[in-house]
N, C-alpha and C positions, 0 to 999 in steps of 0.2 A: 433174551432180546428186549420185549414186549417190558421188563423189570425197569432198563436202561433207558427207555425212551422216553417216561418222562424225565428224569436226570441230563438228559442229551439236549434236550426241548428247551428245558431251564435256564442252563448252562448257557444256550444258544442266545438265549433273550439278555441274560447280564452281558453277555459280548457284545449284540448288537447297541445294549445302552451304555454301554461304557466307550463303545465307538461315538454316537455318536455325543457322550457329553464331551471328550477329545476332540472331537470336529468342530463343537460349540467352541471350544476354550482357546482353540487355536483361530477360529474365525476373528473371535471379539478382539484378541490379540491384534490382531494383524490391521484391524479397523480402528480398533483406538488411539495410536499415536497420530492417526490422520485428522481426526476430531479434537484433537489438544493443539492440531497448528491452525486451526479457526478461532477468529475472537471476533464474535460479536459487539461491532460497537455501538455507545449510545445513540437513542435517536437524535437527527439535529433541530434544533430550532429554528423557527421561522419568523421570529421577531425578537431583531435584538436591542441592545440599549441605548444604540447611538444611530444615527441619521443612515443612510448613504451616502447622503451630501455633507455631512461632519465624518464621515471615514475617507472620502474623497479626498476631503480640506486637506486631513489631517496626514493622509497618504506620502510616508520619506522611506528610502531605502535603510534598515537599519544592520551596522554590521560588527555592535558590540552586544557581547550577552551576558545575563546573567547565571550563575551555576544552580540554575532554578527548574526542576523538569515541568514540563508541561501535565497537563491530568486526562485523560483517557477521554472526556465529553470536552473539551478544547481540542484534541487532535480529532476529532470523531468530525465537528464542527467545519474544520481545515479541509480534511477528506473530502467530505459532501459538498464543500466551494467548488473543488476541484476539478471533481468529475461526478459527483452523485447525482441517482438518478429524480429526477422531479416528477418524471410522468409513466407511471410503473405499466400504463398500455400501451405507450407506444416505445419506451426505454430513452425516451428525452432526457439531457444532462441540463447541468447547471452551467455549460459552457457552449456555444454554438459550435455543429462543426458542418461539414461540407458533405450531404446526402448522408448525415445522421449517420455516417463510417465509424465515428470516436476510434481514430487509426491513437491515440494518446496512452499511455499506462503508465500507473503511480508507483514509484516505489519509497519506501520509506524507510531512512538509516537511523535506528535508536542508539543512543549512546547509553553508560551504563547509567542507571537512574535519569534517564532522559525522559520516559512518562511514567507517571504513575502507574504500574500493575503491565507493564511491557516489560520481558529481557533483550539483553542487547541481541541484535540481528537487525538481519533486511526484510524488510514486509513485502507485499505486493496486496494494492488495496481493492478489493473487491466490489464495482460499482453497485452491481446488481442487488447482490444479498448486503451492503452496505457494511462491511465485515475485511478482516485485517488475516492475510495469510504469511505465518512466519516458511517466508520464501529460503533463508537460510539464517544457521544461528550463529551469531557470532561475526565479526564482520573485523577485518585490521583499519581501526579509523586513522591511525597515522598514513597508512596506505593512502585511503580514503582522501584526505590533506595534503599529500602530495601531491596525487593526483589534479586536487583545483588548484595547483598550483600555489601551497601554499597559503592561502586566504584567510584568514582568521578568521570571518565568521563562519566557514566551514568548520573550525577547530573548535570556536565554542558551543555553537549552537546544541543543544538538546538533541534534534532532531534535525534531519535535511529529508525533503524531498528531492527526489530525482525523477524526472519527466523525461518519459522514454517515448518514443513514435515509433513505430510499425507502419512504414509508409506504405506498403503494397496493399493495405486496406482502402486506401485512397488512392493510388493511380492505376489501381487494378478498373475501377471508376472512370477516373479523370485524366488517365495519362500522365506525362510530364507536367502535369502543370498541377496536378494532385500533392506535390509537394509542396507549394508554394502554399494551398489551404491547410496545410502538416504546418506548416511553419508559421503561420497566423492563425490558426487553433492555440498552439501552445501559449502566447500572447494572450490570448485571452484568456486561458486558464489562469496564465502569472496573475493577471489581474485582479482575478476572483478569490487568488489565495493571501495577495497584498490586502484587499478592503476585509477581507475575514478577520484576517491577524488582527488589523488594526482594531477592531468592533469587540475583542477579544483581550484589548490590554498587549498583545503580541508586536513583536515584529521580525520583518521579514529582507533579503534582498536575493532579488534576479541574479543570476551566476549564467553566465555563458560560456569565461574562459576557463575551462579544463581540457585535461586528458581525454579525447574521447576511450581511447581503448583502453586507458588505466583506470577509467570509470568503470567500463564494462566486464571489466576482469576482478574490480574488488567485489560488484556486486554479483559477479556472473549472470550476467544479463542473458538470454537467449540471444541467437544472431543476428536475429530480427528486429529485434527491438533496439532503437539508434537513440542514447541521449544528447537530449537537446537543453536542458534548463538544469539547474540545479537550486536549490530554494530554501538554504538554513533558515531555520525558525526557533524562536527564544524569547525570552522576556528581557526586555531593551535595557543595556546598562545607562 
């Protein structure tokens, strides 16, 4: 028995090492796809090339877009203007929100070659990290356009923002009146997007005419996220 004891101990150590190695490998494989789903965006600029007054003066709704992709830095700037965090200590964002409850969620639909470096799909903006989560790999662009009542802006734009609301975040504090506050807030966000697009040489249009249930289905939105606004964005034709 004494002769076999070192052999048994050595074999046990080898098996334990192999088990630990396989566990680590499996663990890495499980985590890796999640890491690939998140894309950190370039830091937003705090100074532009044109003044706020000039952007307000030039702002117009645009419905015809060139077949030209946006850069990741342009997209980063637009998303930051929409809901970016401007004070990390308080979590305050670029648009005012009743009670700082922030009920809005920004989803991004990217067409093929819509944004340099991004694949086709639906993305969810993460304001706290200023990053994009790949929420849905691929989507039916024709179904999206049909849900937008076949409006050409939604068909032509390389990207479209869908601004959805989780009303309960605000109505939980303010009751029925909170619905009004949420709908006021989406207007603030829309104007921020308009003005930021203007400073970047881009154009957009605020769209409220669409079939809510079909938009939710195309994007596979959670039931509590209600689409309020769609903003196609691209280079004006």
